Legacy VTK file of the C-alpha trace (Angstrom):
# vtk DataFile Version 3.0
C-alpha trace
ASCII
DATASET POLYDATA
POINTS 176 float
32.761 19.105 -32.688
30.269 21.938 -32.208
27.356 19.490 -32.562
28.830 17.218 -29.885
29.279 20.155 -27.513
25.693 21.269 -28.088
24.436 17.707 -27.645
26.371 17.313 -24.375
25.110 20.659 -23.089
21.555 19.662 -23.970
21.987 16.284 -22.249
23.410 17.945 -19.152
20.511 20.426 -19.056
18.050 17.579 -19.501
19.576 15.578 -16.639
19.497 18.675 -14.418
15.849 19.300 -15.257
14.944 15.679 -14.469
16.686 15.903 -11.082
14.922 19.138 -10.158
11.583 17.880 -11.453
12.056 14.589 -9.570
12.660 16.430 -6.296
9.578 18.595 -6.896
7.426 15.525 -7.513
8.637 13.890 -4.323
8.170 16.990 -2.169
4.893 18.213 -3.636
3.091 14.997 -4.578
4.556 11.938 -2.890
5.514 13.205 0.576
2.089 14.740 1.328
0.472 11.392 0.492
2.861 9.546 2.789
2.425 12.122 5.568
-1.372 11.787 5.384
-1.103 8.004 5.510
1.411 8.140 8.404
-0.883 10.485 10.366
-3.783 8.054 9.916
-1.514 5.188 10.957
-0.517 7.073 14.105
-4.155 7.776 15.007
-5.095 4.118 14.537
-2.146 3.003 16.651
-2.978 5.384 19.473
-6.462 3.837 19.615
-5.455 0.166 19.629
-1.915 0.139 21.005
-0.775 -0.808 24.474
0.486 1.915 26.805
4.048 1.670 28.056
4.560 -0.198 31.325
6.253 1.530 34.276
9.802 0.562 33.266
9.161 1.664 29.684
7.633 4.946 30.890
10.746 5.578 32.991
12.945 4.916 29.952
10.855 7.283 27.818
11.181 10.005 30.458
14.933 9.434 30.715
15.244 9.808 26.932
13.417 13.134 27.220
9.938 12.447 25.880
7.604 15.096 27.276
4.415 13.012 27.078
5.459 9.373 27.510
1.945 8.433 28.625
0.790 9.045 25.040
3.154 6.433 23.560
1.522 3.198 22.397
3.064 -0.081 21.284
1.197 -1.734 18.439
2.194 -5.350 17.849
1.664 -6.449 14.250
2.581 -9.289 11.896
4.203 -6.758 9.539
4.994 -3.090 10.056
2.564 -1.137 7.872
3.478 0.607 4.650
1.096 2.043 2.032
1.734 -0.701 -0.521
-1.643 0.105 -2.098
-0.211 3.391 -3.407
2.004 2.603 -6.434
3.950 5.881 -6.215
4.717 5.434 -2.519
5.657 1.805 -3.090
8.071 2.849 -5.846
9.692 5.523 -3.659
9.879 3.097 -0.715
11.698 0.590 -2.883
13.976 3.234 -4.427
15.064 4.537 -1.016
15.579 1.051 0.413
12.742 1.504 2.870
10.869 -1.560 1.588
11.539 -4.337 -0.890
12.751 -7.885 -1.273
14.782 -8.981 1.705
14.014 -5.850 3.737
12.252 -6.553 7.020
11.064 -3.558 8.959
11.058 -4.665 12.600
9.648 -1.496 14.130
8.631 1.971 13.032
7.403 5.069 14.782
4.423 7.098 13.636
4.140 9.946 16.144
3.260 8.385 19.482
2.528 4.983 17.917
5.357 2.475 17.717
4.502 -0.408 15.412
6.503 -3.521 16.279
6.562 -6.923 14.605
5.176 -9.524 17.009
8.259 -11.729 16.653
10.720 -8.878 17.193
12.271 -8.884 20.667
11.777 -5.283 21.761
14.442 -5.197 24.445
15.542 -2.015 26.199
18.152 -0.859 23.631
15.749 -1.454 20.732
12.892 0.294 22.530
15.233 3.188 23.361
16.025 3.495 19.641
12.325 3.763 18.794
11.673 6.157 21.666
14.345 8.489 20.280
12.274 8.616 17.093
9.223 9.529 19.200
11.332 12.286 20.782
12.438 13.534 17.355
8.809 13.807 16.273
7.847 15.454 19.548
10.625 18.054 19.065
9.496 18.903 15.531
6.430 17.250 14.021
5.584 14.063 12.191
5.541 15.998 8.920
8.972 17.568 9.489
10.575 14.301 10.559
9.145 12.362 7.609
10.326 15.064 5.213
13.806 15.071 6.726
13.990 11.277 6.881
13.119 10.812 3.203
15.700 13.434 2.206
18.283 11.833 4.494
17.647 8.375 3.044
18.355 9.725 -0.434
21.408 11.760 0.627
23.019 9.517 3.260
21.347 6.100 3.186
19.702 4.536 6.216
22.825 3.789 8.267
24.202 7.337 7.962
20.949 9.252 8.253
21.263 11.867 11.038
17.940 10.809 12.591
19.053 7.176 12.620
22.499 8.040 13.958
20.863 9.760 16.929
18.663 6.706 17.522
21.637 4.315 17.135
23.302 6.183 20.009
20.385 5.118 22.226
21.055 1.484 21.257
24.596 1.939 22.569
23.649 3.934 25.651
21.069 1.382 26.807
22.868 -1.768 25.620
23.559 -2.941 29.183
19.949 -2.814 30.323
LINES 1 177
176 0 1 2 3 4 5 6 7 8 9 10 11 12 13 14 15 16 17 18 19 20 21 22 23 24 25 26 27 28 29 30 31 32 33 34 35 36 37 38 39 40 41 42 43 44 45 46 47 48 49 50 51 52 53 54 55 56 57 58 59 60 61 62 63 64 65 66 67 68 69 70 71 72 73 74 75 76 77 78 79 80 81 82 83 84 85 86 87 88 89 90 91 92 93 94 95 96 97 98 99 100 101 102 103 104 105 106 107 108 109 110 111 112 113 114 115 116 117 118 119 120 121 122 123 124 125 126 127 128 129 130 131 132 133 134 135 136 137 138 139 140 141 142 143 144 145 146 147 148 149 150 151 152 153 154 155 156 157 158 159 160 161 162 163 164 165 166 167 168 169 170 171 172 173 174 175
């Protein structure tokens, strides 16, 4: 009986160490790589993206974005993800961010909103993305990415606080 108790205690300690170590790897190794890539993706989008039209600028102002003139829409065949990085790909798949059957229609990187060309970016959907721009403007790209990855692990996509705030914009602007 004593051996079983010791074995269980050892197993429990081992599982705890793996969890802590896993979180350290994500926060110290993986997230910085993703943040660097996302910053480069934002910079590229700002250069090539289209500025918001007058109606879109008005919506961005109404949502509370301080610098709506900086926002760019980048129309792409597929929303970018650093698939070339095996660690980031693995984390993206583990968090449900990417993978078989998952289609990312739009994603915000700072002031760059990447949108699939075949995705109808109507007012409620644009409002959702603009809320993400606002979230980044309120904090920083780094802080929002860090929070979003933690939220995906803790709450899943649909219950992530950042997504819940953006989903409210879908509702608020659903009649426009």
